[in-house]
C-alpha positions as CSV (number, residue, x, y, z in Angstrom):
1,M,9.1,18.1,11.8
2,A,9.4,15.5,8.5
3,R,12.5,16.4,7.6
4,M,13.4,15.9,11.1
5,Y,12.1,11.8,10.2
6,E,14.9,9.6,8.7
7,P,13.8,6.0,9.2
8,G,17.3,5.9,6.5
9,A,19.9,6.2,9.0
10,W,17.9,2.4,11.0
11,I,17.7,0.5,8.0
12,D,20.8,-1.6,8.5
13,R,19.8,-2.1,12.3
14,I,16.3,-4.0,12.5
15,S,17.8,-6.8,10.8
16,P,16.4,-10.0,11.7
17,T,13.4,-8.6,11.1
18,P,12.3,-9.7,7.9
19,L,12.0,-6.2,5.6
20,L,9.2,-5.6,2.7
21,M,9.1,-2.2,0.9
22,V,6.5,-1.8,-1.3
23,V,7.3,1.2,-3.9
24,A,5.7,3.3,-5.9
25,T,7.7,3.8,-8.9
26,H,7.0,7.4,-9.4
27,Y,6.2,8.6,-6.2
28,T,7.0,12.4,-5.4
29,L,6.5,13.2,-2.5
30,T,10.0,10.5,-1.1
31,M,12.4,9.8,-3.5
32,T,12.5,6.4,-4.9
33,D,16.6,6.6,-4.9
34,L,16.5,6.9,-1.3
35,E,14.1,4.4,-0.8
36,F,16.4,2.0,-3.5
37,A,18.8,3.5,-1.4
38,A,17.6,2.1,1.9
39,F,16.9,-1.0,-0.1
40,E,20.3,-1.6,-0.7
41,Q,21.1,-0.6,3.2
42,A,18.6,-3.4,5.1
43,Q,20.1,-6.7,6.0
44,E,18.0,-9.9,4.8
45,P,16.1,-11.3,4.6
46,K,14.8,-8.1,2.3
47,Q,12.7,-8.5,-0.6
48,L,11.4,-5.5,-3.1
49,C,8.3,-4.8,-4.8
50,L,7.9,-1.8,-7.7
51,I,4.5,-0.8,-8.5
52,P,4.8,1.9,-11.7
53,G,2.8,4.7,-11.0
54,G,2.2,6.5,-8.2
55,H,1.5,7.5,-3.8
56,F,-1.7,5.3,-5.1
57,A,-0.5,2.7,-7.7
58,P,-0.2,0.5,-4.1
59,Y,-3.8,1.0,-3.8
60,E,-5.5,1.2,-6.7
61,S,-4.0,0.3,-10.0
62,G,-1.0,-2.0,-9.0
63,F,-3.5,-3.4,-5.7
64,E,-3.5,-7.0,-7.2
65,I,0.9,-6.7,-7.0
66,S,0.9,-4.8,-3.6
67,S,-1.1,-7.7,-1.5
68,S,0.1,-10.7,-3.5
69,A,3.9,-10.0,-2.3
70,A,2.4,-9.1,1.5
71,V,0.7,-11.4,1.3
72,A,3.4,-14.0,0.2
73,W,6.3,-12.4,2.6
74,F,3.4,-12.7,5.7
75,S,2.7,-16.0,5.1
76,K,6.3,-16.7,4.5
77,H,7.7,-14.6,8.0
78,L,4.7,-15.0,10.1
79,S,4.5,-18.3,12.0
80,V,1.1,-18.7,14.8
81,Q,3.0,-20.9,17.7
82,C,0.1,-22.9,19.4
83,R,0.1,-25.5,22.0
């Protein structure tokens, strides 16, 4: 089933939904070149945040980078409208 899962095939159809991709540069389960290709196909608004390391890097050694990018992204693209 995992081989049938190809989210990159739909990447160009999600816009104008904002897209933040946090990518670990040495992740071995998914190939970073496929993630870069998907990012290139995505429409704006989009942002790519690269974290040096493997699978857990965005949660451990690169948490400051990944969490700061996420907070900035959500602060910019999410809004609460109260009436």
